[in-house]
Structures are given as structure tokens and as C-alpha cells.
C-alpha positions in Angstrom: -21.6 -100.7 -57.9 -21.2 -97.4 -55.6 -23.9 -95.8 -57.9 -26.2 -98.6 -57.3 -26.0 -98.3 -53.6 -26.5 -94.5 -53.7 -29.5 -95.1 -55.7 -31.0 -97.8 -53.1 -30.1 -95.4 -50.2 -32.3 -92.7 -51.9 -35.0 -94.9 -52.9 -35.1 -96.2 -49.3 -35.1 -92.3 -48.0 -38.1 -91.9 -50.4 -40.0 -94.8 -49.1 -39.3 -93.7 -45.2 -40.0 -90.2 -46.0 -43.6 -91.1 -47.3 -44.5 -93.1 -44.8 -47.2 -91.5 -42.6 -46.0 -90.6 -39.1 -47.8 -91.5 -36.2 -50.8 -89.0 -35.6 -52.6 -88.3 -32.4 -55.8 -86.3 -31.9 -56.4 -84.5 -28.8 -59.8 -82.8 -27.8 -60.5 -80.1 -25.7 -64.1 -80.3 -24.1 -66.0 -77.9 -21.8 -68.4 -80.0 -19.3 -71.8 -78.5 -18.0 -70.1 -77.3 -15.0 -67.7 -75.3 -16.8 -64.7 -77.7 -16.0 -62.4 -78.2 -19.1 -61.0 -81.6 -19.9 -58.4 -82.7 -22.3 -58.6 -86.5 -23.8 -57.7 -88.5 -26.7 -61.3 -89.7 -27.0 -64.2 -87.4 -28.2 -66.5 -86.4 -25.2 -69.8 -88.5 -24.8 -71.7 -85.6 -23.6 -69.7 -82.4 -23.3 -69.2 -80.2 -26.3 -65.9 -80.0 -28.2 -64.4 -76.6 -27.9 -61.3 -77.5 -29.9 -59.7 -80.5 -31.5 -55.6 -80.7 -31.7 -53.8 -83.1 -34.2 -50.6 -84.0 -34.0 -48.6 -85.6 -36.6 -45.5 -86.2 -34.5 -43.8 -83.9 -32.1 -40.4 -82.8 -32.8 -37.9 -84.8 -31.1 -34.0 -85.7 -31.5 -33.5 -88.7 -32.9 -31.6 -91.2 -30.9 -28.1 -92.5 -32.1 -28.2 -95.7 -34.0 -26.3 -97.6 -31.1 -28.5 -96.1 -28.4 -31.5 -96.8 -30.2 -30.5 -100.6 -30.6 -29.4 -101.0 -27.1 -32.9 -99.5 -26.0 -34.7 -102.0 -28.1 -32.8 -104.8 -26.7 -33.5 -103.5 -22.9 -37.0 -103.4 -23.9 -37.1 -106.6 -24.9 -36.0 -108.0 -21.8 -38.2 -105.4 -19.6 -39.3 -105.9 -16.3 -42.2 -104.0 -15.5 -41.5 -100.5 -13.7 -43.2 -99.3 -10.6 -45.7 -96.8 -11.8 -45.2 -93.3 -10.7 -48.3 -91.4 -10.3 -47.9 -88.3 -8.9 -44.2 -87.5 -10.4 -43.2 -85.8 -13.5 -40.2 -87.5 -15.5 -38.3 -86.0 -18.3 -36.0 -88.3 -20.2 -33.2 -86.2 -22.2 -29.7 -86.0 -23.5 -27.2 -83.4 -23.1 -27.2 -83.3 -27.2 -30.9 -82.8 -27.6 -32.1 -79.2 -28.5 -35.9 -80.1 -27.7 -34.8 -81.5 -24.5 -33.7 -78.1 -23.4 -36.7 -76.4 -24.6 -39.0 -79.2 -22.6 -36.4 -78.4 -19.4 -37.2 -74.7 -19.7 -40.8 -74.8 -20.6 -41.2 -77.1 -17.1 -38.8 -74.6 -15.2 -40.8 -71.4 -16.4 -44.2 -73.1 -15.5 -42.8 -74.0 -11.9 -43.4 -77.9 -12.5 -41.0 -79.9 -10.4 -39.5 -82.5 -12.2 -37.0 -85.3 -12.1 -34.5 -85.4 -15.3 -33.1 -88.6 -16.3 -29.8 -88.8 -18.7 -30.4 -91.3 -21.1 -26.9 -91.0 -21.9 -26.0 -93.0 -18.7 -26.2 -96.7 -18.2 -29.0 -96.5 -15.5 -30.8 -93.8 -17.5 -31.0 -95.6 -20.7 -32.4 -98.4 -18.8 -35.3 -96.6 -17.1 -35.8 -94.8 -20.7 -36.4 -98.5 -22.1 -38.6 -99.6 -19.2 -40.9 -96.4 -19.4 -41.5 -97.2 -23.3 -39.3 -94.5 -24.7 -39.0 -94.8 -28.4 -36.9 -93.6 -31.2 -36.2 -90.1 -29.7 -36.2 -87.6 -26.6 -37.4 -85.8 -24.8 -39.7 -88.3 -23.2 -42.0 -86.6 -20.6 -43.9 -89.1 -18.3 -46.7 -87.3 -15.9 -49.9 -88.6 -14.5 -49.6 -91.9 -15.9 -49.2 -90.5 -19.3 -46.3 -90.0 -21.7 -45.4 -87.4 -24.4 -42.6 -88.2 -26.8 -41.1 -85.2 -28.2 -41.7 -81.6 -27.3 -44.6 -79.0 -27.8 -45.8 -76.4 -25.7 -49.6 -77.3 -26.8 -48.9 -81.1 -25.9 -47.3 -80.2 -22.6 -50.2 -77.6 -21.8 -52.7 -80.2 -22.4 -51.0 -82.9 -20.4 -50.6 -80.6 -17.5 -54.5 -79.1 -17.6 -55.7 -82.6 -16.7 -53.4 -82.3 -13.2 
């Protein structure tokens, strides 16, 4: 019986590992006026200078208990007021990518509000912001980036 459980776990792991990750495409285009624009949609008239694809940015998965609590909060979610000019970074002390994201923002001189998801208020805010299965979650200019990648953060802040 114990061997059967182990085999079932490996089969489940194999199925989950083979599931394609959420992919995103980011287009960098240059307008006629020379202005650089980053978008998730291909430009209509401007020429595409570079196309960035990210399967999924590296992030640290939430512990199961935290994830289920966030899902429960998300189901009971009330709409949170939009923060248009602020930069918010959801983090956890145990998250290595969160430390990299904080270092990136500090190194670029970008002011940000850090919210620790290991607190009750932080977890509630994370759920209201649409946080997924991992951290860091960066919200800026009305857009969010789940995980950390310098290229993704550069693209987000190039729009500002």
C-alpha cells in the first residue's frame, strides 16, 4: 500500500511538471517620435524592436496553509482601491526572490511600500491585490508582476 502511494505521488508530480506554465509575451517598440514603449500587445504601427517571452518568472511558492488562506480571502474579496502612483511589493522574510526584488528597487532608487504577507493584514492585502501562488508580487502603474526578473521589472518601470 505504501509503495502504491509513492507511485501515485510520482505520477502526480510528472503530470504537474508536464503542465505548461503561464507564458507571457512583452513587446518593445519604437514609435516614429523615437519613444520606446513596452506592451503585452503587438504594436499596430510602430516597429517591434524586441520581443521578450517569459514562461513564468522565478518566485517562491507559498506554504500550503498560507496559500489556502489566501484563496479563502480571495473568494471573500472586496474590491480594493486602486493605487495608481505607488509601488507596492508583497514579500516574505523566507523568500529569496523577494530579497532580490527589494535590492533591485533600492538600487534603482524606486520608492516602494513593502507588505509582509506573513502578517494577517499583509495576507489580506495580498489576496485583495490578486496575489497568486508565490511571492514577490510587485504592483506599479496599475500593473502587476508575479515573481522577480530584472528584465520584467525594467520593462514595467520603462512605462512610467
